[in-house]
TORKEMI-337741 format. One line per field, with one value per residue (C-alpha): x, y negated, z; residue number from 1; residue in one letter. Coordinates in Angstrom, 2 decimals. Each point is the difference from the previous one (the first is absolute). Example, Ala and Ser with C-alpha at 12.3 -4.5 7.8 and 13.67 -1.06 7.14 Angstrom:
BEGIN
X	12.30_1.37
Y	4.50_-3.44
Z	7.80_-0.66
i	1_2
aa	a_s
END
This chain:
BEGIN
X	-0.15_1.61_0.84_-1.75_1.69_1.13_-1.64_0.88_-2.43_0.50_-0.09_-0.82_-0.60_-1.66_-1.60_2.13_-0.89_2.36_1.04_3.34_-1.63_-2.89_-2.42_-1.12_3.21_-1.39_-2.61_2.49_0.44_3.00_0.13_-3.59_-0.81_0.03_2.96_-2.22_-1.14_3.53_1.21_-2.90_0.20_3.89_-0.53_-2.83_2.48_2.38_-1.86_-1.11_-2.64_-2.01_0.64_-1.54_-0.12_-0.42_-2.30_-1.46_-3.81_-0.08_1.94_-3.13_1.72_2.95_-2.80_-1.79_3.57_0.72_-3.72_0.39_3.71_-0.01_1.46_-1.10_-0.73_0.25_-1.62_1.72_-0.11_3.01_3.08_2.89_2.91_0.58_0.85_-3.44_-1.42_1.94_-0.91_-3.67_0.52_1.76_-2.69_-2.44_2.03_0.10_-3.63_-1.21_3.00_1.28_3.34_2.71_3.67_0.87_-1.95_1.31_-1.01_1.36_-0.16_-0.60_-0.08_-2.91_2.00_2.35_-2.10_2.99_0.69_0.57_-1.71_3.29_1.51_-2.89_0.83_3.32_-0.79_-2.27_2.33_2.61_-2.11_0.79_-3.38_0.17_3.07_0.05_1.28_-0.42_0.76_0.75_0.52_3.27_0.89_3.44_0.65_-2.92_-3.15_-3.43_-3.36_-2.07_1.38_-0.94_-0.45_-0.40_-3.73_1.56_1.30_-3.62_-0.29_3.41_-1.79_-1.85_2.99_1.61_0.26_-1.74_2.03_1.65_-0.97_0.03_3.74_0.91_-1.24_2.57_2.65_-0.83_-0.45_3.05_1.24_-3.41_0.47_0.87_0.74_-1.29_1.42_-2.41_0.48_-2.97_0.89_-3.84_0.66_1.11_-2.37_-2.76_-2.31_-0.44_0.72_-1.17_3.83_-0.17_-2.92_1.77_2.92_-2.15_-1.85_3.55_1.07_-2.63_0.28_3.49_-0.69_-2.68
Y	-0.09_-3.20_-2.66_-3.30_-2.90_-2.35_-3.40_-3.63_-2.58_-3.67_-2.17_-3.65_-2.45_-3.11_-1.41_-3.30_-3.58_-1.10_-2.72_-1.08_0.20_-2.30_1.98_3.88_0.92_3.55_-1.69_-1.95_0.05_2.01_-0.05_0.58_2.22_-0.30_0.60_2.90_1.30_0.32_1.93_2.36_0.54_0.81_2.51_1.95_0.29_1.45_2.98_-0.81_2.54_-2.99_-3.78_-1.23_-3.83_-1.56_-3.26_-2.48_0.20_-3.66_0.10_0.50_-1.42_2.73_2.54_-0.84_-0.11_3.50_1.42_2.17_0.55_3.50_-1.05_1.27_-3.00_0.07_-3.27_-0.96_-3.28_-2.00_2.34_-1.47_1.02_2.49_2.80_-0.12_-0.46_3.38_1.76_-0.55_1.17_2.97_1.09_-0.41_2.28_2.28_0.21_0.24_1.78_2.47_-0.50_2.94_0.14_-0.03_-3.14_-3.66_-3.52_-3.09_-3.07_-2.78_-3.60_-1.71_-3.00_1.82_-0.43_0.92_3.44_2.04_3.79_1.42_-1.20_1.52_3.36_-0.39_0.22_2.65_2.32_-0.09_1.24_3.39_1.13_1.48_-2.01_-2.79_-2.85_-3.76_-1.17_-3.59_-1.36_-1.99_-2.44_-1.55_0.78_-1.32_1.90_-0.64_1.28_2.29_2.53_3.60_1.90_3.87_0.28_1.12_-3.70_-1.08_0.80_-1.78_-3.35_0.07_0.44_-3.19_-2.16_-3.37_-2.82_2.65_0.16_3.18_-1.01_1.16_3.62_-0.27_-0.71_2.66_2.73_-1.11_3.40_0.58_-2.80_0.36_-2.94_0.62_-2.56_-1.69_-2.05_-2.23_-3.53_-0.21_2.31_-3.02_-2.42_-1.00_-2.85_-2.12_-3.71_-2.37_0.25_3.89_-0.53_-2.33_2.42_2.81_-1.34_-1.50_3.68_1.30_-2.97_0.90_3.58_-0.76
Z	0.16_-1.06_2.72_0.12_-1.47_2.82_0.14_0.55_1.33_-0.57_2.99_-0.81_2.71_-1.10_3.20_0.09_0.03_-2.81_2.49_-1.77_-3.38_0.65_-1.76_-0.24_-1.74_-1.19_-2.10_-2.01_-3.51_-1.41_-3.39_-0.32_2.81_3.42_2.31_1.65_-3.52_-1.15_3.21_-0.41_-3.29_0.30_2.78_-1.78_-3.00_1.89_1.03_3.90_1.40_1.10_1.24_3.02_0.58_3.35_-0.20_2.41_0.86_-0.82_-3.17_-2.47_-3.02_0.28_0.56_-3.17_-1.69_1.00_-1.37_-2.92_0.36_1.53_3.33_3.14_1.78_3.95_1.92_3.21_2.18_0.28_0.56_2.30_-2.30_-3.10_2.25_0.97_-3.15_-1.27_2.90_-0.68_-3.73_0.80_2.53_-2.41_-2.53_2.55_0.51_-3.47_-1.88_2.59_-0.90_0.60_0.67_-3.74_-0.66_0.42_-0.01_-1.82_1.81_-2.61_0.77_-1.47_-1.51_-2.37_-3.15_-2.41_1.45_-3.22_0.00_-0.87_3.22_1.89_-1.97_0.47_3.83_-0.19_-2.44_2.88_2.63_1.83_1.22_3.75_0.84_2.01_-1.75_-0.80_-3.79_-0.34_-3.61_-0.37_-2.78_-0.09_3.48_1.56_1.42_-1.05_-0.22_0.06_2.46_-0.11_2.97_0.84_1.52_3.31_0.61_0.27_3.44_0.87_-0.97_3.08_1.98_-0.77_2.73_0.33_-1.61_-2.56_-3.48_-2.36_-1.02_3.34_-0.86_-2.84_2.19_2.38_-2.60_-1.57_-0.60_-2.08_-2.24_-3.61_-2.27_-3.57_-2.58_-2.21_-3.23_0.72_2.00_0.63_3.21_1.74_-1.34_2.54_0.20_3.03_-0.92_-3.12_-0.86_-0.08_-2.41_-2.29_-0.07_-0.90_-2.66_-1.45_-0.07_-1.96_-2.21_-0.68_-0.92_-2.48
i	1_2_3_4_5_6_7_8_9_10_11_12_13_14_15_16_17_18_19_20_21_22_23_24_25_26_27_28_29_30_31_32_33_34_35_36_37_38_39_40_41_42_43_44_45_46_47_48_49_50_51_52_53_54_55_56_57_58_59_60_61_62_63_64_65_66_67_68_69_70_71_72_73_74_75_76_77_78_79_80_81_82_83_84_85_86_87_88_89_90_91_92_93_94_95_96_97_98_99_100_101_102_103_104_105_106_107_108_109_110_111_112_113_114_115_116_117_118_119_120_121_122_123_124_125_126_127_128_129_130_131_132_133_134_135_136_137_138_139_140_141_142_143_144_145_146_147_148_149_150_151_152_153_154_155_156_157_158_159_160_161_162_163_164_165_166_167_168_169_170_171_172_173_174_175_176_177_178_179_180_181_182_183_184_185_186_187_188_189_190_191_192_193_194_195_196_197_198_199_200_201_202_203_204_205_206_207_208
aa	x_x_x_x_x_x_x_x_x_x_x_x_x_x_x_x_x_x_x_x_x_x_x_x_x_x_x_x_x_x_x_x_x_x_x_x_x_x_x_x_x_x_x_x_x_x_x_x_x_x_x_x_x_x_x_x_x_x_x_x_x_x_x_x_x_x_x_x_x_x_x_x_x_x_x_x_x_x_x_x_x_x_x_x_x_x_x_x_x_x_x_x_x_x_x_x_x_x_x_x_x_x_x_x_x_x_x_x_x_x_x_x_x_x_x_x_x_x_x_x_x_x_x_x_x_x_x_x_x_x_x_x_x_x_x_x_x_x_x_x_x_x_x_x_x_x_x_x_x_x_x_x_x_x_x_x_x_x_x_x_x_x_x_x_x_x_x_x_x_x_x_x_x_x_x_x_x_x_x_x_x_x_x_x_x_x_x_x_x_x_x_x_x_x_x_x_x_x_x_x_x_x_x_x_x_x_x_x
END
């Protein structure tokens, strides 16, 4: 009897307030599509098993934008930090998907609209299902996003002390971290400020 193929679930925290941007950054237009739509299309094209997006209950505009994308939308009140957002999404995946040890989860920040499917495929193809590992994309010596975790690390998120973020897990579990070289600089390009948006649009214009 053939063994079931391992799955990777995309975890997309999108419950922020975009305070540094000054407007809802995930709804901004980037070359004809919103930031969040570009990211979700890229993840789906890369072959993730399912995508779970955390959205604030009060953010009806983002909820409307996500309608029809195929993503599973999880609603929340304000969360204190990224760690809490990720923990909530992982708990939802555990409840709905019954993941096993061979499965994994891909932490993909919502504000990386230039993420290319090939980059995510590179991470997914580098996985060794069943092994405790954390795969981090690296471009020209710099670590970026998304980050791929073996499913077993989902439980460790809840154990991270207050005041520490998910990066502390990578430091604590440094022996499990594998850096995966990627050719795309998009793993380094996030979107927090108006200056970031200008640089992002310039990068798209120069590539066309």
